C-alpha positions, -999 to +999 in steps of 0.1 A: +000+000+000+014+034-010+014+064+012-014+082-006-036+051-004-029+048+033-041+084+038-073+078+019-081+046+039-074+064+072-096+093+062-124+069+052-121+051+085-123+084+104-154+095+085-171+062+093-163+066+130-177+101+131-208+091+112-216+062+135-208+081+167-236+107+160-268+096+179-295+084+156-325+095+176-334+127+194-360+124+221-384+152+230-408+149+259-439+171+266-446+182+301-484+184+297-490+152+277-480+117+284-462+115+251-425+113+240-416+123+204-387+103+187-370+119+158-346+099+136-318+124+128-306+104+098-338+098+079-361+125+094-388+100+105-410+111+134-428+089+159-446+094+191-445+070+220-470+067+248-467+050+281-499+031+279-494+015+245-457+006+251-447+012+215-440+040+191-462+050+162-445+064+132-460+094+116-460+100+078-458+132+060-495+129+053-503+127+090-483+158+097-499+178+068-534+169+080-526+181+115-513+214+102-545+220+082-568+214+111-552+238+134 
């Protein structure tokens, strides 16, 4: 392996390490409701999780646009 190839491989490994060290989900809780919002920072998917159901429900863009129109 030549010196330039070693630099490229090392740079690629560092980029992968940085990419996988970033948290995938951001969690936002609401003080008035019993709901936690989960946002996937890589894909942009949004889900809400409730304590009673014990699972998260993924929202689609259609669900979000309907909510904006009704308010």
